[in-house]
C-alpha positions in Angstrom: 105.5 104.4 54.6 102.6 105.7 56.7 102.6 109.4 58.1 104.0 108.1 61.4 106.7 105.6 59.7 107.9 108.9 57.8 108.3 110.6 61.1 110.3 107.9 62.8 112.3 107.4 59.5 112.8 111.8 60.2 113.8 111.5 63.6 116.5 108.2 63.0 118.1 110.6 60.2 117.8 113.9 61.6 119.4 111.7 64.6 116.9 113.9 67.3 116.1 110.6 69.3 117.7 110.1 72.7 119.5 107.1 73.9 117.0 106.9 76.2 114.4 107.3 73.5 115.9 104.1 71.6 115.6 102.2 74.1 112.2 102.7 75.3 111.0 103.4 72.4 108.1 105.8 70.6 104.1 105.8 71.3 101.7 107.6 69.2 99.0 109.8 71.6 95.9 111.2 69.5 93.9 114.1 70.4 90.2 114.3 70.5 90.4 116.2 67.0 92.2 113.2 65.3 95.7 114.9 65.5 98.6 112.6 65.9 101.6 113.0 68.3 104.5 110.7 68.0 106.2 111.0 71.4 109.1 109.4 72.9 107.9 107.0 75.7 110.1 108.3 78.2 107.9 112.0 78.0 104.8 110.2 77.9 105.3 108.4 80.6 105.4 111.6 82.8 101.7 110.9 82.5 100.2 108.4 84.7 97.4 107.7 82.4 99.9 106.9 79.8 102.3 105.3 81.5 99.2 102.8 82.7 98.2 102.0 79.1 101.6 101.3 78.0 102.2 98.7 81.1 98.8 97.2 80.3 99.2 96.9 76.3 103.8 97.7 75.6 103.2 95.4 72.4 100.3 97.1 71.0 101.2 100.6 71.6 104.6 100.9 71.2 105.8 102.3 67.2 108.2 99.2 65.5 111.4 100.8 64.5 109.9 100.5 61.2 106.8 102.5 62.1 104.8 99.9 60.7 101.7 101.7 61.5 99.8 98.4 60.8 101.5 96.7 64.3 100.7 99.5 67.0 97.6 101.3 68.7 97.8 105.3 69.3 96.4 106.0 72.8 92.9 108.2 72.2 92.6 110.6 74.5 89.2 111.3 74.1 89.3 115.1 76.0 92.4 116.7 74.6 92.2 118.9 72.2 95.6 118.9 69.6 96.5 122.7 70.2 96.0 121.4 74.6 97.8 118.6 74.0 101.2 120.3 72.1 101.1 122.4 75.6 101.4 119.4 77.2 104.3 117.6 75.4 106.2 120.7 75.4 106.0 120.7 79.5 106.9 117.2 79.2 109.6 117.6 76.5 111.6 119.5 79.2 111.0 117.4 82.1 111.4 114.2 81.4 115.2 114.5 82.3 113.9 114.9 85.8 115.8 118.1 85.9 113.3 121.2 87.6 113.8 124.6 86.4 111.7 127.1 88.1 112.8 129.7 85.7 111.2 127.9 83.0 108.3 126.5 84.4 107.4 130.1 85.5 107.8 131.2 82.0 106.0 128.9 80.8 103.2 129.6 83.2 103.0 133.1 82.6 103.0 132.6 78.7 99.2 130.8 78.9 96.2 132.9 78.1 93.2 132.4 80.5 91.9 129.7 78.5 94.5 128.0 77.9 95.3 127.5 81.2 91.9 126.3 82.0 92.8 123.9 79.5 96.1 122.5 80.6 94.3 122.2 84.3 91.4 119.6 83.1 94.2 118.3 80.7 96.7 117.5 83.3 94.3 116.1 85.7 92.7 113.7 82.9 96.7 112.4 82.3 97.3 112.7 85.9 100.2 114.6 85.3 101.1 116.4 88.7 104.0 118.2 87.8 102.0 119.9 85.4 98.6 120.2 87.3 100.8 121.5 90.4 102.2 124.0 88.0 99.0 125.2 86.5 97.1 125.2 89.5 99.5 127.2 91.3 99.1 129.6 88.3 95.6 130.1 89.1 96.2 130.3 92.4 98.4 133.5 92.1 96.1 134.8 90.3 92.8 134.6 92.3 94.6 135.5 95.5 93.2 137.8 97.5 89.9 138.3 95.6 86.4 138.1 96.3 84.2 135.4 94.6 82.6 138.2 92.6 86.2 139.1 91.6 87.1 136.0 91.0 83.9 135.7 88.3 84.8 138.9 86.6 88.7 137.6 86.5 87.8 134.5 84.5 84.6 136.2 82.8 81.9 134.0 84.5 78.3 134.5 83.7 79.2 137.7 81.2 78.0 136.2 78.3 80.7 134.1 77.3 80.4 130.6 75.4 78.8 128.0 77.5 81.7 125.4 76.8 84.4 127.7 78.1 82.3 129.0 81.0 82.3 125.1 82.3 86.0 124.5 81.4 86.8 127.3 83.7 84.6 126.2 86.1 85.6 122.8 86.1 89.2 124.0 85.9 88.7 126.1 89.1 87.3 122.7 90.5 90.2 121.2 90.0 92.3 123.9 91.6 90.2 123.9 94.9 91.0 120.4 95.4 94.3 120.6 94.5 94.3 123.0 97.5 93.2 120.3 99.6 95.2 117.3 98.5 97.9 115.7 100.4 100.2 112.3 100.2 98.8 109.9 102.5 101.6 107.9 103.6 99.5 105.1 105.0 97.7 104.7 101.6 100.6 105.7 99.7 98.9 108.2 97.5 97.5 111.6 97.1 94.2 112.3 98.8 91.9 115.0 98.5 91.5 115.7 102.7 88.1 117.7 101.7 84.7 117.5 100.7 84.3 117.1 97.2 82.8 115.0 94.7 82.7 113.9 91.2 79.1 115.0 90.7 79.2 118.6 92.1 81.7 121.7 91.8 83.4 123.2 94.7 85.0 126.2 92.5 84.0 129.0 94.7 82.2 126.7 97.7 83.4 127.9 101.4 84.3 125.1 103.2 85.0 126.8 106.8 81.1 128.1 107.0 79.6 126.9 109.3 75.5 125.9 108.8 73.2 128.8 110.2 70.2 126.4 110.5 68.9 126.7 114.1 66.8 123.7 116.0 63.3 123.3 115.2 60.5 124.9 117.3 59.1 123.2 120.4 57.3 119.9 119.7 54.2 121.1 121.6 54.1 124.0 119.0 53.9 122.3 115.8 50.7 120.7 114.3 49.6 118.0 112.4 51.6 114.6 111.7 55.1 114.2 112.0 55.1 112.4 108.7 54.0 116.3 107.4 56.7 118.3 109.0 59.2 115.9 109.8 62.1 114.8 108.2 62.1 111.0 107.3 65.6 110.2 109.1 68.4 111.4 111.2 71.6 110.4 112.7 73.2 109.9 116.4 76.8 109.8 116.3 77.4 107.2 119.5 80.9 107.1 119.4 84.4 108.2 117.5 87.7 106.8 118.6 91.0 106.1 117.6 90.7 102.4 117.0 94.7 101.8 115.8 97.5 104.3 116.6 101.0 104.0 114.8 102.2 106.1 117.6 101.1 104.1 120.8 99.4 105.2 123.4 99.3 107.5 125.6 99.0 110.8 123.1 97.5 114.1 122.7 94.9 114.8 120.2 93.7 118.0 118.8 91.9 119.6 115.7 88.6 119.2 113.9 85.7 116.5 112.9 82.9 118.0 111.0 79.6 116.1 109.7 78.2 117.5 106.2 75.0 116.5 105.4 72.5 117.8 102.3 70.8 119.7 103.7 73.1 122.6 103.1 76.5 120.9 103.0 78.1 123.7 105.6 80.2 122.7 109.0 78.6 120.7 111.8 81.5 120.8 114.1 81.0 117.2 116.1 84.8 117.4 118.1 86.8 120.9 118.0 90.0 121.4 120.1 93.0 124.5 120.1 96.3 122.2 120.9 96.4 124.0 124.2 93.3 122.0 124.7 94.1 118.5 123.6 92.6 115.6 124.9 94.7 112.8 126.1 93.9 109.5 124.6 95.4 106.8 127.0 94.3 103.3 125.4 92.4 102.6 122.5 89.1 102.4 124.4 88.9 105.8 125.0 86.5 107.9 123.0 87.3 111.4 121.6 84.9 113.6 123.9 82.3 115.0 121.1 80.1 118.2 121.3 76.5 119.0 119.9 76.3 120.3 116.2 74.4 123.1 116.1 71.3 121.4 114.4 70.1 117.4 113.9 72.1 115.9 111.3 69.6 114.8 108.2 70.3 111.7 106.8 69.1 112.2 103.0 71.5 110.3 100.5 74.5 110.6 102.2 76.1 112.3 105.3 79.8 113.2 105.2 82.9 113.3 107.9 85.9 115.7 107.6 88.7 114.3 110.0 91.4 116.7 111.1 93.3 115.5 113.5 96.5 116.2 115.4 99.1 114.8 117.9 101.6 116.9 120.0 104.8 114.9 120.3 107.9 114.8 122.7 109.2 118.4 122.7 106.2 120.2 121.3 106.2 118.8 117.6 103.1 118.7 115.5 102.0 116.0 113.6 99.1 114.8 111.3 97.4 111.8 112.7 94.0 111.3 110.8 93.2 113.7 107.5 90.5 113.2 105.0 87.0 112.4 104.6 84.3 109.4 104.3 80.7 109.3 104.5 77.6 107.2 105.6 74.9 106.3 102.6 71.8 105.7 102.8 71.7 102.8 100.8 74.2 101.0 102.4 72.6 100.9 106.1 72.1 97.3 107.3 69.0 95.9 107.6 69.4 93.9 110.2 70.5 96.5 112.7 70.0 100.9 113.4 74.2 101.0 113.6 76.6 101.4 111.5 80.3 102.6 111.8 82.5 104.4 108.8 86.3 104.0 108.7 89.2 106.4 107.8 92.3 104.6 107.9 94.8 107.0 107.2 98.0 109.1 108.2 99.3 107.2 111.8 95.8 105.8 112.7 92.4 104.5 111.9 89.6 106.3 112.8 86.0 104.6 113.8 82.9 106.6 113.6 79.7 104.9 115.1 76.4 106.2 114.1 73.0 105.1 114.7 70.4 105.5 112.1 66.8 107.2 113.4 63.7 106.8 112.1 61.0 109.8 112.2 63.1 111.7 114.4 62.9 114.5 117.2 65.2 115.9 119.2 65.8 115.4 123.3 67.7 118.3 124.5 69.0 117.1 128.2 70.2 119.5 131.4 71.0 118.4 134.8 71.6 119.9 137.5 73.3 119.8 141.0 70.8 121.3 143.3 72.6 120.0 146.3 76.3 118.8 146.8 78.5 117.1 147.5 76.7 114.4 144.5 78.1 111.3 143.6 77.5 111.6 139.7 79.8 109.9 137.9 78.4 109.8 134.3 75.4 110.0 132.3 74.6 108.0 129.5 70.7 108.3 127.5 69.1 105.9 124.9 65.8 105.1 123.2 63.7 103.0 125.4 64.8 99.1 123.6 67.4 100.4 122.4 70.3 100.0 124.9 72.9 99.1 122.7 72.9 102.6 120.9 73.6 104.2 124.3 75.2 107.7 124.1 77.7 109.3 127.2 76.8 112.5 127.7 79.1 112.8 130.6 81.4 111.0 132.7 83.6 111.8 135.4 85.8 110.2 137.9 85.4 113.3 140.8 82.0 114.0 142.9 80.0 117.0 142.5 80.9 119.0 145.4 79.0 122.7 144.7 75.3 123.5 143.4 75.0 124.1 139.3 74.5 122.4 135.8 76.7 119.6 135.3 78.9 120.3 132.3 77.5 117.5 129.6 79.5 117.3 126.8 76.6 116.6 124.2 73.2 117.1 125.3 71.0 116.7 122.0 70.2 113.4 121.1 68.0 112.3 118.2 64.7 109.6 119.2 62.3 108.1 117.1 58.6 109.9 117.6 56.6 107.6 119.9 59.8 106.4 121.8 61.2 107.9 125.6 64.1 108.5 126.6 65.7 106.4 128.9 68.5 108.6 131.2 71.0 106.8 133.2 72.8 108.5 136.0 75.7 106.0 137.2 76.9 106.8 140.6 80.3 106.9 141.7 81.6 103.8 144.0 84.0 104.4 147.7 86.5 103.3 145.7 87.3 107.2 144.6 88.6 109.0 146.9 86.6 111.5 145.8 83.6 109.9 146.9 84.9 108.8 150.5 81.9 108.9 152.5 79.1 109.2 150.2 78.7 105.6 149.7 79.1 102.6 152.7 82.4 100.7 152.7 82.6 98.6 149.9 79.1 99.4 148.2 78.7 101.4 145.0 77.0 104.2 144.2 73.0 103.4 142.8 72.5 104.2 139.8 69.3 105.9 138.9 67.4 105.2 135.6 64.9 107.8 134.6 62.2 107.5 131.4 60.9 110.5 129.7 58.8 111.7 126.6 57.4 114.1 124.8 54.1 114.1 126.8 55.6 113.7 130.1 56.7 116.2 132.8 59.8 117.9 131.4 61.6 117.6 134.8 62.3 115.3 137.8 64.7 115.9 140.7 66.3 112.8 142.2 68.5 111.8 144.6 72.7 111.3 144.1 74.6 110.5 147.4 74.4 113.3 149.6 73.2 115.7 146.8 70.2 116.3 144.7 70.0 116.6 140.7 67.2 117.9 138.4 67.0 116.2 135.0 65.1 118.1 132.5 64.4 117.4 128.8 63.3 119.6 126.3 62.0 118.1 123.0 62.0 120.2 119.5 60.8 119.0 115.8 63.2 118.3 113.0 61.6 120.1 110.2 61.6 119.2 106.5 63.8 122.1 104.9 63.5 123.0 101.2 65.7 120.8 99.0 69.0 122.5 98.7 69.3 123.9 95.2 72.8 123.9 93.0 73.4 126.6 90.6 74.0 124.8 87.0 76.0 126.1 84.2 75.6 124.0 81.4 77.0 120.1 82.7 78.4 121.5 86.3 76.2 122.0 89.0 77.9 124.3 91.3 78.0 123.9 95.6 77.5 127.1 96.7 
């Protein structure tokens, strides 16, 4: 009789096998260093990884009652050492019955040293054991609460001559803890998802998700010498629209929250939508678009641009509900070859949200400003596009009322990326007399006239045109989108730290 067979016989002789274990049977878990653990399947199934392995090949993994070692295959856990796996199984034995014991959990976590705690976090993450993962991540979160990055580094002895493997494990564990902070159950997808930027290729252990990009817009185009191939970025993105394509709460509803874009220039926040509850936007139908704002600089498309969405709605009685939450990305390699636009979609919580993007090669930036010189003016809307590209027009302003007084027109967005060598087309839409606000501005039954202006970098920067009984001044300033030094991550062994 083999080693496992003797263990099976011993368990039976001692009467230690529970009724459930007898019904479910036993499995053998083999650690990274070759240690075998005979475990009741009920306990092993607390790991979703092990549970799936059993379900996929039950006959192969379940240990027969006689312990015949030729009739089963151990489940290999290649990334978990035996000493760590024994602690995992200690937790599983306690929680297999489903009884919660906060006092036991607190004591279990308090007895773990830092290295073991980090190892357990990585093991729980690898095994997909949500209970153990939550417990160990919370223990680390409690340890670092209120501490600065430098203090956290010292707490875990990072960068102080520690063995490289241990330092890597500590950083990987801290990454898992951070991801856990942003993880929530999405009822639409029926799964736990990370709702903020995270990635398998880089580590967010100390990344500040709320820091805004400090890179400013480029200099005036006329002040830059040389070819755009020498100083300009290869491509940029215009966000044409962002809208709710599906709503499980019907219409209308009031939406607020944030939509953040991040590019690989610095991975920092570039806000596209940012509203507090008291300033929520009312969405009346699926055709309504969210009113976007300008990011502080152009979005640069290197390999990938990320969109981090966190939208909420206000229901009857003032209650707040999560409406759309998660991260999506536009990947350069997936851009269509037959058109310049691509839509990325986030289907989550109570909605489906579309982000329509326009890919712009060899871009420069045009900043639009419109001023009402005389009123009343029947300006009802402003949209722009690069000449020859009307289908990708971007709405900068829309209103049902005329401008009664002089002053700047409150454009929701002012900055557009335009391919070098192209001109910007600006259409000023005139209101019709069907609106009470513009009675007397147009003849009866006649639509207000639209004004179309085309301006390029070499043209005069402003022009004045008539709208209704008023006049507006249109100004366009051109700036470059400069290349930046490649973003460099801090590297510790096989860990690339996003900072």
